NUTILUM-80927 format. One line per field, with one value per atom (N, C-alpha, C): residue number from 1; residue in one letter; atom name; x, y, z. Coordinates in steps of 0.001 Angstrom, whole numbers, plus 500000, padded with zeros to 6 digits. Example, Ala and Ser with C-alpha at 12.3 -4.5 7.8 and 13.67 -1.06 7.14 Angstrom:
BEGIN
resi = [1,1,1,2,2,2]
resn = [A,A,A,S,S,S]
name = [N,CA,C,N,CA,C]
east = [513190,512300,513200,512850,513670,512900]
north = [494310,495500,496700,497750,498940,500030]
up = [507800,507800,507800,507080,507140,507870]
***
This chain:
BEGIN
resi = [1,1,1,2,2,2,3,3,3,4,4,4,5,5,5,6,6,6,7,7,7,8,8,8,9,9,9,10,10,10,11,11,11,12,12,12,13,13,13,14,14,14,15,15,15,16,16,16,17,17,17,18,18,18,19,19,19,20,20,20,21,21,21,22,22,22,23,23,23,24,24,24,25,25,25,26,26,26,27,27,27,28,28,28,29,29,29,30,30,30,31,31,31,32,32,32,33,33,33,34,34,34,35,35,35,36,36,36,37,37,37,38,38,38,39,39,39,40,40,40,41,41,41,42,42,42,43,43,43,44,44,44,45,45,45,46,46,46,47,47,47,48,48,48,49,49,49,50,50,50,51,51,51,52,52,52,53,53,53,54,54,54,55,55,55,56,56,56,57,57,57,58,58,58,59,59,59,60,60,60,61,61,61,62,62,62,63,63,63,64,64,64,65,65,65,66,66,66,67,67,67,68,68,68,69,69,69,70,70,70,71,71,71,72,72,72,73,73,73,74,74,74,75,75,75,76,76,76,77,77,77,78,78,78,79,79,79,80,80,80,81,81,81,82,82,82,83,83,83,84,84,84,85,85,85,86,86,86,87,87,87,88,88,88,89,89,89,90,90,90,91,91,91,92,92,92,93,93,93,94,94,94,95,95,95,96,96,96,97,97,97,98,98,98,99,99,99,100,100,100,101,101,101,102,102,102]
resn = [M,M,M,K,K,K,C,C,C,L,L,L,T,T,T,S,S,S,V,V,V,I,I,I,G,G,G,L,L,L,K,K,K,V,V,V,N,N,N,Q,Q,Q,K,K,K,D,D,D,N,N,N,V,V,V,A,A,A,V,V,V,V,V,V,F,F,F,D,D,D,E,E,E,K,K,K,A,A,A,K,K,K,K,K,K,G,G,G,D,D,D,T,T,T,L,L,L,D,D,D,I,I,I,K,K,K,D,D,D,Q,Q,Q,K,K,K,G,G,G,D,D,D,I,I,I,K,K,K,V,V,V,V,V,V,E,E,E,L,L,L,L,L,L,A,A,A,D,D,D,I,I,I,P,P,P,Y,Y,Y,G,G,G,H,H,H,K,K,K,V,V,V,A,A,A,M,M,M,N,N,N,L,L,L,I,I,I,K,K,K,E,E,E,G,G,G,T,T,T,P,P,P,I,I,I,Y,Y,Y,K,K,K,Y,Y,Y,G,G,G,E,E,E,E,E,E,I,I,I,G,G,G,V,V,V,A,A,A,T,T,T,I,I,I,D,D,D,I,I,I,E,E,E,I,I,I,G,G,G,D,D,D,H,H,H,V,V,V,H,H,H,I,I,I,H,H,H,N,N,N,L,L,L,D,D,D,S,S,S,Q,Q,Q,R,R,R,S,S,S,R,R,R,G,G,G,D,D,D,K,K,K,K,K,K]
name = [N,CA,C,N,CA,C,N,CA,C,N,CA,C,N,CA,C,N,CA,C,N,CA,C,N,CA,C,N,CA,C,N,CA,C,N,CA,C,N,CA,C,N,CA,C,N,CA,C,N,CA,C,N,CA,C,N,CA,C,N,CA,C,N,CA,C,N,CA,C,N,CA,C,N,CA,C,N,CA,C,N,CA,C,N,CA,C,N,CA,C,N,CA,C,N,CA,C,N,CA,C,N,CA,C,N,CA,C,N,CA,C,N,CA,C,N,CA,C,N,CA,C,N,CA,C,N,CA,C,N,CA,C,N,CA,C,N,CA,C,N,CA,C,N,CA,C,N,CA,C,N,CA,C,N,CA,C,N,CA,C,N,CA,C,N,CA,C,N,CA,C,N,CA,C,N,CA,C,N,CA,C,N,CA,C,N,CA,C,N,CA,C,N,CA,C,N,CA,C,N,CA,C,N,CA,C,N,CA,C,N,CA,C,N,CA,C,N,CA,C,N,CA,C,N,CA,C,N,CA,C,N,CA,C,N,CA,C,N,CA,C,N,CA,C,N,CA,C,N,CA,C,N,CA,C,N,CA,C,N,CA,C,N,CA,C,N,CA,C,N,CA,C,N,CA,C,N,CA,C,N,CA,C,N,CA,C,N,CA,C,N,CA,C,N,CA,C,N,CA,C,N,CA,C,N,CA,C,N,CA,C,N,CA,C,N,CA,C,N,CA,C,N,CA,C,N,CA,C,N,CA,C,N,CA,C,N,CA,C,N,CA,C,N,CA,C,N,CA,C,N,CA,C,N,CA,C]
east = [293515,294866,295000,296091,296407,296808,296267,296660,297855,298994,300191,300159,300586,300714,302174,302441,303798,304173,305289,305833,307183,307725,308903,310183,311276,312518,313606,314660,315759,317141,317874,319323,320154,320902,321638,322964,323685,325069,325223,325999,326285,326763,327496,327998,326874,325778,324683,324224,324024,323328,322045,321654,320358,319749,318404,317714,316904,316563,315733,314340,313404,311974,311406,310785,310201,308695,308017,306594,306075,305035,304417,303714,303459,302586,303272,304668,305351,305102,304320,303871,304415,304590,305008,304112,304801,304060,303894,304109,304123,305374,305272,306436,307062,308394,309100,309853,309515,310220,311419,312616,313843,314440,314486,315061,316514,317406,318815,319034,320312,320695,320596,320570,320520,319074,318149,316757,316295,317192,316853,316033,315128,314289,314471,314642,314696,313484,312739,311545,311842,311511,311640,310343,310013,308872,309377,308653,308972,308671,309584,309391,308924,308876,308398,307842,307019,306691,307899,308058,309300,308794,309190,308824,309521,308927,309385,310801,311741,313113,314009,313445,314294,314802,315759,316521,315890,316036,315594,316797,316966,318091,317681,318563,318306,318835,319670,320192,320493,320843,321143,322425,322391,323568,323933,325061,325488,326019,325833,326381,327900,328253,329634,329950,328943,329117,328862,329725,329476,328163,327504,326273,326455,326191,326460,325128,325063,323956,324530,324028,324521,326028,326488,327896,328876,328361,329218,328913,329965,329791,329209,328019,327401,327369,327854,327876,328002,327755,327957,326753,326373,325178,325602,324663,324926,324324,323476,322843,322722,322378,322073,320766,320756,319612,319094,317824,317237,316787,316759,316273,314832,314606,313268,313087,314126,313953,314362,313791,314100,315572,316350,317709,317745,317975,317920,318742,318548,319362,319275,318213,318031,318928,319478,320347,321547,321822,322939,323731,325024,325959,326508,325953,326201,327581,328162,329395,329181,327920,327589,326947,326866,326194,324753,324146,322808,321895,322372,321595,320751,320462,319686,320547,321833,322704,323724,324018,324899,326094]
north = [362375,362055,360583,360093,358613,358284,357128,356543,355611,355891,355007,353894,352756,351559,351404,351167,350955,349440,349177,347773,347710,346549,346359,345939,346540,346159,346040,345407,345186,345480,346344,346606,345810,344886,343895,344418,345134,345598,347039,347693,349209,349530,348633,348864,348889,348238,348022,349338,349374,350535,350085,348800,348271,347627,347572,346792,345703,344675,343600,343785,343638,343813,342549,342622,341422,341657,341899,342064,341599,340871,340368,341472,342598,343536,344925,344895,346102,346695,347787,348394,349821,350218,351534,352573,353550,354568,354208,352919,352606,353148,353311,353664,352417,352298,351160,351632,350885,351150,350197,350722,349930,349968,348807,348695,348212,348839,348328,347537,347092,346237,346935,348268,348991,349299,348948,349291,350519,351358,352492,352261,353147,353039,354160,353897,354881,354604,355617,355437,356035,355143,355623,355257,356056,355746,354856,353747,352878,353524,353395,353908,352804,351579,350469,349379,348434,347273,346409,345910,345160,343804,342707,341381,341066,340213,339720,339248,339621,339179,339874,340826,341572,342882,343568,344700,346046,346978,348394,349290,350376,351313,352156,352273,353120,354538,354734,356071,356000,357211,357228,356389,355499,354706,355054,355678,356198,355030,355106,354133,353868,352595,352226,352005,352317,352178,350791,350185,348804,348790,347689,347427,346482,346852,346017,345515,344168,343518,342532,342609,341756,341963,343210,343573,343095,342516,341999,342738,342972,343633,342550,342750,341750,342113,343330,343793,345298,345801,347241,347756,348979,349618,349899,349523,349747,351058,351701,353007,353660,354904,355588,354977,354606,353993,354918,355352,356302,355622,356459,355990,355421,354227,353592,352735,352676,351891,350405,349556,348142,347970,347232,346814,345352,345150,343762,343662,342649,342415,343507,344297,345371,346596,346689,347868,347451,346167,345617,344612,344812,343837,342972,341788,340927,340303,340007,339311,337834,337442,336082,335785,334527,334120,334488,335101,335421,334224,333200,331973,332147,333306,333453,333654,333759,333919,332737,332249,331094,331455]
up = [054282,054873,055023,054493,054528,055934,056357,057688,057422,057925,057732,058745,058215,059025,059450,060691,061237,061163,060556,060472,061128,061313,062131,061312,061653,060998,062085,061737,062705,062125,062870,062558,063560,063080,063974,064423,063623,063955,063700,064468,064261,062866,062171,060890,059784,060059,059098,058545,057181,056556,055932,056214,055829,057072,057075,058138,057411,058184,057723,058132,057125,057469,057991,059166,059766,059927,058790,058720,057410,057377,056128,055316,055897,055285,055010,054789,054577,053165,053094,051863,051709,050465,050112,050969,051617,052334,053800,054249,055590,056313,057638,058407,058945,058945,059435,060695,061744,063075,063100,062939,062919,064314,064913,066257,066123,066931,066918,068231,068357,069471,070778,070812,072094,072450,071538,071775,071179,070620,069958,068662,068355,067127,066257,064938,063897,063028,062695,061885,060490,059423,058043,057324,056291,055408,054261,054038,052960,051558,050661,049267,048367,048826,048035,048950,048261,049059,049331,050514,050778,051381,050757,051276,052643,053370,054703,054497,055329,055327,054359,053569,052668,053354,052630,053172,052794,053689,053395,053774,052933,053226,054421,055364,056625,056381,055445,055099,053597,053067,051598,051455,050468,050119,048695,048535,047258,046401,045069,044167,044481,044552,044859,046247,047150,048563,049032,049892,050384,051164,051073,051842,052940,054157,055351,055865,056177,056755,057774,059000,060089,060380,060091,060308,059313,058213,057141,055863,055077,053771,052789,052239,051445,049965,049657,048258,048146,046950,046661,045948,046296,045665,044180,043253,041851,041370,042215,041975,043317,043363,044630,045158,046465,047051,048155,048047,048968,050330,051329,052670,052406,052913,052813,051612,050776,049555,049711,048963,048926,048392,049116,048681,048327,047065,046564,045238,044407,043258,042184,042205,041199,041528,042737,043061,043922,043911,044746,043967,043858,043226,044385,044456,045667,045557,046725,046791,046768,046833,046800,045481,045050,043794,043898,042804,042826,042591,041911,041662,040425,039941,038754,037470,037661,036521,036477,035333,035255,034401]
***
């Protein structure tokens, strides 16, 4: 039986459908304890390694759905994103310049 590691995430605003990972060791299969502004904790299993400061889906985000971080719409899902999956440029069409495309 695999021993899961618990890592920390933060949901800043009630509108948010992603949380920010605040742990250097967030690996696929770990549990993520997502704390919100009220102190409530939601636990999700990570479906991928997620770097410090990156986003994780807190619920199923269907393709075309706006993605909210810190209460602001930051982009739209380009594919269905499962709970616990990494949310980044591979599955998010950002409203900000990506910096890697000219």
